[in-house]
C-alpha positions in Angstrom: 19.6 25.1 7.4 17.7 23.4 4.3 13.7 21.2 5.2 12.2 19.4 3.5 8.1 18.9 3.8 6.3 16.4 2.2 2.7 16.5 1.8 1.7 14.5 -1.1 -2.3 14.5 -0.6 -4.6 17.2 -2.1 -6.1 20.5 -2.1 -7.6 20.7 0.6 -4.8 19.1 3.0 -2.0 21.4 1.2 -4.0 24.4 1.8 -5.0 23.3 5.2 -1.4 23.0 6.0 -0.7 26.0 4.6 -0.7 27.6 9.0 2.5 24.8 9.5 4.4 26.2 6.6 3.5 29.5 7.6 5.1 29.3 10.6 8.2 27.2 9.6 9.2 29.9 8.0 8.7 32.1 11.3 10.8 29.9 13.1 13.4 29.2 10.4 14.0 33.0 8.4 17.1 31.9 6.6 16.8 28.8 5.8 16.2 27.3 2.8 12.4 24.9 2.9 11.6 23.0 0.0 8.1 21.4 -0.3 7.3 18.0 -2.1 4.1 18.2 -3.5 1.9 15.7 -5.6 2.7 16.8 -9.7 -0.3 18.9 -10.6 -1.0 20.7 -7.1 2.6 23.8 -7.2 0.0 26.0 -7.7 -1.1 25.9 -4.2 2.2 26.8 -3.3 3.5 28.3 -6.4 3.5 32.0 -5.4 3.4 31.4 -1.6 6.4 33.5 0.2 7.2 31.5 2.8 8.9 28.5 0.8 11.8 28.6 -1.6 10.8 25.5 -4.2 8.4 23.2 -5.1 10.1 19.6 -6.3 7.3 17.1 -7.5 6.1 13.5 -7.2 4.7 12.3 -10.4 2.0 9.4 -8.9 2.1 7.4 -12.2 5.4 5.9 -10.8 3.5 4.6 -7.8 2.6 1.0 -8.4 4.0 0.6 -12.0 6.0 -2.1 -12.5 7.9 -1.5 -15.9 11.3 -0.7 -16.0 10.8 3.1 -17.1 9.1 3.8 -14.1 11.0 2.2 -11.8 14.1 3.5 -13.1 12.6 6.9 -12.8 12.1 6.1 -9.7 15.3 5.0 -8.4 16.6 8.6 -10.4 13.8 10.1 -8.6 15.2 9.2 -4.6 18.9 10.0 -6.3 17.9 13.5 -6.8 16.6 14.0 -3.2 19.8 12.3 -1.8 21.9 15.1 -3.9 20.3 18.2 -2.3 21.5 17.2 1.2 18.7 18.0 3.3 19.4 18.3 7.1 15.5 18.3 8.6 13.0 16.6 6.4 9.1 16.7 8.1 6.7 14.6 6.3 3.1 15.6 7.3 1.7 12.0 7.1 2.3 8.3 7.1 3.1 6.7 4.2 5.3 3.7 3.4 6.7 5.8 -0.1 7.1 8.5 1.8 9.2 6.9 5.0 11.6 5.6 2.8 12.1 8.8 1.0 12.9 10.6 4.1 15.3 8.0 5.1 17.0 8.1 1.9 17.4 12.0 1.6 20.1 11.5 4.7 19.3 14.0 6.0 19.7 14.1 10.1 16.4 14.8 11.5 13.8 12.9 10.0 10.0 14.2 11.8 6.8 12.1 10.9 3.8 10.7 13.0 4.5 8.4 15.0 2.0 5.3 13.6 2.3 4.0 10.4 4.1 0.9 9.3 8.0 2.2 8.9 8.1 4.6 11.8 11.5 3.3 12.6 13.1 5.5 9.7 12.3 8.5 11.4 13.9 9.6 14.6 11.6 12.0 16.0 8.3 10.7 15.8 5.2 12.7 16.4 2.1 11.1 18.5 -0.7 11.6 16.5 -2.9 10.0 14.0 -5.0 10.6 11.5 -8.9 11.0 12.3 -8.5 11.5 16.0 -8.0 15.2 15.8 -8.8 17.7 12.9 -6.8 17.6 10.5 -5.7 21.4 11.1 -4.4 20.2 14.5 -2.7 17.1 13.4 -0.5 19.0 10.7 0.3 21.9 13.8 1.7 19.3 16.3 3.9 17.1 13.1 5.6 20.7 12.3 5.8 21.6 15.8 8.1 18.7 16.4 10.9 20.8 14.8 10.9 23.5 17.4 7.8 25.5 15.6 5.3 27.9 17.2 2.4 27.7 15.3 1.5 31.7 15.2 -2.0 30.9 13.9 -4.4 28.4 12.2 -5.2 30.9 9.5 -4.8 29.3 6.7 -3.9 31.4 3.0 -3.4 31.2 -0.7 -1.7 33.4 -2.8 -3.3 34.7 -6.4 -1.0 36.2 -8.8 -2.1 39.6 -10.8 -2.5 37.1 -14.3 -5.1 35.2 -11.8 -6.8 38.7 -10.9 -6.9 40.2 -14.2 -8.2 37.0 -15.9 -11.1 36.9 -13.1 -11.5 41.0 -13.6 -12.4 40.0 -17.7 -14.5 36.9 -16.9 -16.6 38.8 -15.0 -16.6 41.8 -17.6 -17.3 39.2 -20.2 -19.7 38.2 -18.6 -21.2 41.5 -17.0 -21.0 40.4 -14.0 -20.6 44.0 -12.0 -19.8 44.4 -8.3 -24.3 45.4 -7.6 -24.5 41.9 -8.3 -25.2 39.1 -5.5 -22.3 36.7 -7.3 -22.6 33.2 -5.3 -20.4 30.4 -6.4 -21.2 27.0 -5.8 -19.5 23.5 -5.9 -21.8 20.8 -6.5 -18.8 18.1 -6.9 -17.0 16.0 -3.9 -14.0 13.4 -4.0 -16.5 10.5 -2.8 -20.4 10.3 -3.6 -21.2 9.9 -0.2 -20.2 13.3 0.7 -22.0 15.2 -2.8 -26.0 16.6 -1.8 -28.2 15.5 -4.7 -27.9 17.5 -7.7 -31.5 18.1 -7.8 -31.4 19.6 -4.7 -28.7 21.9 -5.7 -30.9 22.8 -8.6 -33.9 23.5 -6.8 -31.9 25.6 -4.7 -30.3 27.6 -7.9 -33.7 28.5 -9.2 -34.9 29.7 -6.0 -31.7 31.9 -5.3 -32.1 33.3 -9.2 -35.4 33.9 -9.0 -33.8 36.7 -6.4 -32.8 40.1 -8.3 -29.4 40.7 -8.9 -28.3 37.2 -8.2 -25.6 35.6 -10.3 -24.3 31.9 -9.8 -21.3 30.3 -11.0 -20.7 27.0 -10.8 -17.2 25.8 -10.1 -16.1 22.3 -12.0 -13.3 20.0 -10.8 -11.8 17.4 -12.4 -14.0 14.3 -11.0 -17.4 16.4 -11.9 -17.7 15.8 -15.3 -21.0 14.0 -14.6 -22.8 16.0 -12.0 -21.9 19.3 -13.7 -23.1 17.5 -17.5 -26.3 16.9 -15.1 -26.8 20.4 -13.1 -25.9 21.7 -17.0 -29.3 20.0 -18.8 -31.5 20.4 -16.2 -30.5 24.3 -16.2 -30.9 24.6 -19.6 -32.4 28.0 -20.0 -31.7 29.7 -17.3 -30.1 33.0 -17.1 -27.4 34.5 -15.0 -25.5 30.6 -14.3 -22.2 30.2 -15.7 -19.9 27.1 -15.6 -16.3 27.3 -14.6 -13.5 24.8 -15.4 -10.2 26.3 -14.5 -6.8 26.2 -12.9 -6.5 26.0 -8.7 -5.3 30.1 -8.4 -8.2 31.0 -11.0 -10.6 29.5 -9.2 -10.0 30.8 -5.7 -9.6 34.3 -7.3 -12.9 34.2 -8.8 -14.2 32.5 -5.8 -12.5 35.7 -3.5 -14.9 38.4 -5.6 -18.4 35.8 -4.1 -20.3 36.8 -1.5 -21.0 33.7 -1.0 -19.6 30.1 -1.3 -21.8 26.9 -2.1 -19.7 23.4 -1.0 -20.0 20.2 -0.5 -17.4 18.9 1.7 -14.1 19.3 -1.3 -11.3 21.2 -1.7 -12.4 23.8 -2.5 -14.0 24.4 0.8 -10.8 25.4 2.1 -9.8 27.6 -0.5 -12.8 29.9 -0.1 -11.8 30.1 3.5 -8.2 30.8 2.1 -9.4 33.4 0.2 -11.6 35.1 3.2 -14.8 34.0 1.1 -18.0 33.5 3.5 -18.8 29.9 3.2 -21.9 27.5 3.6 -21.1 24.0 3.8 -22.8 20.8 3.2 -20.7 18.5 5.5 -21.3 14.8 6.8 -21.9 14.7 10.4 -19.3 11.7 10.8 -16.7 14.1 9.2 -17.0 17.3 12.3 -14.3 15.9 14.4 -11.6 15.9 11.7 -12.6 18.5 9.4 -15.0 20.9 10.7 -12.1 23.0 12.5 -13.6 26.4 11.0 -15.7 28.6 13.3 -18.8 31.5 12.4 -15.7 33.8 13.4 -14.3 33.0 9.9 -17.5 33.3 8.1 -17.5 29.5 7.7 -20.7 28.1 8.5 -22.4 24.7 8.6 -25.1 22.3 7.4 -24.8 18.3 8.7 -26.4 16.2 6.9 -26.0 12.0 6.6 -24.4 9.8 4.5 -26.8 7.2 2.5 -25.7 3.7 1.7 -28.6 2.1 0.2 -28.1 -1.3 1.5 -31.9 -2.5 -0.7 -30.6 -1.2 -3.8 -26.7 -1.8 -4.8 -27.3 0.6 -7.9 -28.3 4.0 -5.8 -25.1 5.8 -5.9 -24.4 7.0 -2.0 -25.1 10.7 -1.2 -25.6 13.0 1.3 -28.5 13.0 2.8 -30.6 14.9 5.6 -30.6 18.2 4.4 -33.6 19.7 2.5 -33.5 22.7 -0.2 -35.6 25.0 1.9 -33.0 24.7 4.6 -30.2 25.4 2.8 -32.2 28.7 0.9 -33.4 30.2 4.5 -29.4 29.6 5.3 -28.2 31.7 2.1 -30.8 34.1 2.6 -29.8 35.4 6.5 -26.2 34.9 5.0 -26.7 37.5 2.5 -29.2 39.8 4.7 -31.8 38.9 1.9 -34.3 39.1 4.5 
């Protein structure tokens, strides 16, 4: 049997869907399992032993009316049709993905029930985004293929080259196993999920006062402004390192950290997947959908509130209600510093 799984969302969603992919493989050990992912996110599954290969979708094709892009889009659909998939599982609603699934000609097409073109599927799962945890959401959709979920454990697989790069980075910066290495990701996909950069700077300075602490600040594609601001405020501070790297190198480096501190962003899920303890700063309205890890998994949460200024529209939204001392004390307890 030949199975196509479509998920063109981003880093966090892809990692959260990893238990469903693993369980699919265990249910169909002899099938060819192919993933269709957004271009640029192949590394999330590039070393995954539970899939056979990856097809990528170029998002630049979306919404572009030029003749070339239309032709390229048609070619993409034709190539999918040539694959002759037996089953297509779409892990989220979407007009484009619904048509892809239908055009493949697969006899079995599985997807969430609530979407505009649900009639294009013949196995519709009664789940709805934002009504449950996304871990449960993905697991329920994949279960539509008669799959039994083996566990909720997320995972990502780094290569030996990524591990070697990490070791070289640590050696070049004189960071040893005796140091207390803390990873921090100060950005997020939207401003209302970002703890104030001044808070992060204060926290980092307090942590650096502790003997043997080293800080790695991870900068993602959307974090340039935030990280530049922090870099300026931390100028002259020793033992702080800014890192821009690809997904698997980031995963390998996070695995070396004693603790990872993050807003609600994809790297939080990355840290859980490599089994590094996490302290997450999350908006309280995200609790139902995105707070599905537990302290058993070494995932700890501090909830804040999204601040949308009504009086001054020039003020960007931010994550409020979490003070520096609260985070500092929690870090100390988790690392057993006092």
